[in-house]
C-alpha positions in Angstrom: -7.0 -7.2 3.5 -3.2 -6.6 2.6 -2.1 -8.2 -0.7 -0.1 -11.7 -0.3 2.8 -12.9 -1.9 4.9 -16.2 -2.2 8.6 -15.7 -2.6 11.0 -18.7 -3.1 14.6 -18.7 -2.3 13.4 -16.0 0.4 16.2 -16.8 3.2 18.9 -14.4 2.1 20.1 -12.6 -0.9 17.9 -10.9 -3.3 14.9 -13.1 -1.9 15.2 -11.6 1.3 15.7 -8.1 -0.1 12.4 -8.9 -1.8 10.6 -10.0 1.2 11.6 -6.7 2.8 10.4 -4.6 0.0 7.2 -6.2 -0.3 6.5 -5.9 3.3 7.4 -2.3 3.0 4.8 -2.0 0.3 1.9 -3.5 2.3 2.3 -7.2 1.3 1.9 -10.3 3.7 4.5 -12.9 2.5 5.1 -16.6 2.6 8.9 -16.9 2.7 10.0 -20.0 1.0 13.3 -21.6 1.1 15.0 -25.2 1.3 17.3 -24.3 4.1 19.5 -27.2 3.5 22.8 -27.6 1.2 22.9 -29.4 -1.8 25.9 -31.7 -2.4 25.8 -30.9 -6.1 27.0 -27.6 -5.3 30.0 -26.1 -4.1 28.9 -23.6 -1.5 26.5 -23.5 1.3 22.9 -22.5 0.9 20.8 -20.4 3.2 19.7 -21.9 6.7 16.7 -22.3 8.9 18.2 -19.9 11.1 18.4 -17.1 8.0 14.8 -18.0 7.2 13.8 -17.5 11.1 15.3 -14.1 11.4 13.8 -12.7 8.4 10.4 -13.9 9.4 11.1 -12.4 13.3 12.1 -9.0 12.1 8.7 -8.5 10.3 6.6 -10.3 12.8 3.2 -11.8 11.6 3.5 -10.2 8.4 6.0 -12.8 7.0 5.7 -16.8 7.6 8.7 -18.7 6.8 8.0 -22.4 4.9 10.6 -24.7 4.7 10.3 -26.8 1.2 11.9 -27.6 -2.1 11.2 -25.9 -5.4 11.9 -29.0 -7.0 9.1 -30.9 -5.3 5.5 -30.1 -6.4 3.9 -31.1 -3.3 6.0 -28.7 -1.4 5.1 -25.7 -3.8 1.5 -26.7 -3.7 1.5 -26.8 0.2 2.9 -23.1 0.0 0.3 -22.0 -2.0 -2.2 -23.5 0.3 -0.6 -22.0 3.4 -0.6 -18.4 1.8 -4.4 -18.9 1.0 -5.1 -20.3 4.7 -2.9 -17.9 6.6 -3.4 -14.7 4.9 -6.5 -15.3 2.8 -5.3 -15.3 -0.7 -2.6 -14.9 -3.1 -1.6 -11.9 -5.2 1.8 -12.2 -6.2 4.5 -14.9 -6.8 8.4 -14.5 -7.0 10.7 -17.1 -8.2 13.8 -16.1 -6.7 15.2 -19.7 -5.8 18.3 -20.1 -7.9 21.7 -22.0 -7.9 25.0 -21.5 -9.5 27.4 -24.0 -10.5 30.2 -24.1 -13.3 34.1 -23.8 -13.8 34.4 -26.0 -16.8 34.0 -25.3 -20.5 30.4 -26.4 -21.5 31.5 -29.7 -23.1 33.3 -30.8 -20.2 30.3 -29.9 -17.5 29.0 -33.0 -15.7 25.5 -34.3 -16.1 25.2 -33.7 -12.2 26.0 -29.9 -12.6 23.5 -29.3 -15.4 20.8 -31.5 -13.5 21.2 -29.3 -10.4 21.0 -26.1 -12.2 18.0 -27.1 -14.4 16.0 -28.6 -11.6 16.0 -25.4 -9.3 16.4 -22.5 -12.0 13.9 -23.8 -14.5 11.8 -26.9 -13.3 11.6 -25.2 -9.9 9.9 -22.2 -11.6 7.9 -24.3 -13.5 6.5 -25.8 -10.4 5.8 -22.5 -8.6 3.8 -21.5 -11.8 2.0 -24.9 -11.7 1.0 -24.5 -8.2 0.3 -20.6 -8.0 -1.2 -19.4 -11.5 -4.4 -21.6 -10.8 -4.6 -19.7 -7.4 -4.0 -16.3 -9.2 -6.8 -17.1 -11.8 -9.1 -17.9 -9.1 -9.6 -14.2 -8.3 -12.7 -12.7 -10.2 -12.0 -10.2 -12.9 -10.5 -7.7 -13.4 -7.8 -9.7 -12.0 -4.2 -8.2 -11.0 -2.2 -11.3 -10.4 1.8 -10.9 -10.7 4.5 -13.7 -11.5 8.0 -12.5 -11.3 10.9 -14.6 -12.1 14.4 -13.9 -11.0 16.5 -14.7 -14.0 20.0 -13.2 -14.6 22.2 -10.9 -17.0 23.6 -14.4 -17.6 20.1 -15.0 -19.3 20.9 -12.3 -21.9 24.6 -12.9 -22.3 27.1 -15.8 -22.9 29.6 -16.1 -20.0 32.8 -18.4 -19.9 32.9 -21.5 -17.8 29.2 -21.1 -16.8 27.5 -22.8 -19.7 24.8 -24.7 -17.6 24.0 -21.5 -15.7 23.6 -19.4 -18.6 21.5 -21.9 -20.4 19.3 -22.2 -17.5 18.7 -18.7 -17.1 18.0 -18.4 -20.8 15.5 -21.2 -20.3 13.8 -19.4 -17.2 13.5 -16.2 -19.7 11.7 -18.3 -22.4 9.4 -19.8 -19.7 8.2 -16.2 -18.5 7.7 -15.2 -22.2 5.6 -18.2 -22.8 3.7 -18.0 -19.6 2.9 -14.2 -20.5 1.4 -15.5 -23.7 -0.5 -18.4 -22.1 -1.9 -15.5 -19.7 -3.1 -13.1 -22.2 -6.3 -11.4 -21.5 -6.4 -12.9 -18.1 -5.3 -9.6 -16.2 -2.3 -12.0 -14.5 1.2 -10.6 -15.8 4.4 -12.6 -16.1 7.9 -10.9 -16.0 11.4 -11.4 -15.5 14.3 -9.4 -13.9 17.7 -10.0 -14.8 20.0 -8.8 -11.9 23.8 -8.0 -12.6 26.5 -8.9 -10.2 24.8 -8.4 -7.0 26.6 -8.7 -3.5 25.3 -12.3 -2.5 26.5 -15.6 -1.7 25.9 -16.9 -5.3 28.4 -14.0 -6.4 31.0 -15.2 -4.0 30.9 -18.8 -5.5 31.0 -17.3 -9.0 34.2 -15.4 -7.7 35.8 -19.0 -6.3 34.9 -20.6 -10.0 37.0 -17.9 -11.4 39.7 -18.0 -8.9 39.4 -14.4 -8.0 40.5 -12.8 -4.7 37.2 -11.1 -4.0 33.7 -10.8 -5.5 34.5 -6.9 -5.7 36.4 -7.7 -9.0 33.1 -8.2 -10.8 32.4 -4.6 -10.4 34.1 -4.0 -13.7 31.3 -5.5 -15.4 28.9 -2.7 -14.6 28.7 0.8 -16.2 28.1 1.8 -12.6 31.5 0.4 -11.7 30.4 -1.1 -8.6 28.3 -4.2 -7.5 24.9 -4.1 -6.8 23.3 -4.4 -3.4 20.3 -7.0 -3.0 17.9 -4.3 -2.4 18.5 -2.8 -6.0 17.1 -5.8 -7.9 14.6 -6.4 -5.4 13.0 -2.8 -5.6 12.1 -3.6 -9.4 10.9 -7.1 -8.4 8.7 -5.5 -5.8 7.5 -2.7 -8.1 6.4 -5.6 -10.8 4.4 -7.3 -7.7 2.3 -4.0 -7.4 -0.5 -2.1 -9.2 1.9 0.3 -10.8 3.1 -2.4 -13.1 -0.4 -3.3 -14.8 0.9 -2.5 -18.2 3.9 -4.6 -18.0 3.9 -8.3 -19.2 6.3 -10.5 -20.9 9.1 -8.3 -20.1 12.8 -9.0 -19.3 13.8 -6.3 -17.4 17.7 -5.7 -16.4 18.6 -4.5 -13.0 22.2 -5.0 -13.9 24.1 -1.7 -13.2 24.5 -1.5 -17.0 26.3 -5.0 -17.4 24.2 -5.9 -20.5 24.6 -2.3 -22.3 28.2 -3.1 -23.1 
């Protein structure tokens, strides 16, 4: 039986690239996405067509699931679907994330902060609440994996993105606490911090800064280029597999050298 993963924020960007990498590594995947815009955000989110296209290119190995990470019942249902459809659950990836900003921290609205924390932090907590008990159902020695997609912003301070920065710092703290709570269980928890990656969120960030193109963020990296989504996805997929068995509580950059400055 192939290993089974659940990936949130799966319809596009790093989430979709992670699904591709996991399927290539032999996983079956429940690909979870809200597939609807949020009026609190200034850019469009992924669509049902994006999610259907992802599932279609992998045949029966990927099942699309429309739900909201902010709703515990949706996360519980997705975990149940993974177990019923594919026979279990071995890894979960919290790739759902949103960005908002543009004002200095003291001027940011409550609505902006609520949107950021509800998805980037509470959404991760709800995935953990749904998935970790399923991972712990496996008999010892266990090999379950939890991977949270944070951001280089979780390791830095960035102008006019105070809520986003704070939410990603919180996600990293959540991962470290989870790894401690999982001590001795065989289930690991790690965070991946992508740098400026060619995604719709990066385009939204460029808009916030009034840049002509997201390509202008390339100067943030020692690589002197943007990352492609499959580059952080490769690290995420590795953390979901057996080769990462000695890694837990880690915060791993896939940022082109952004945090080395």
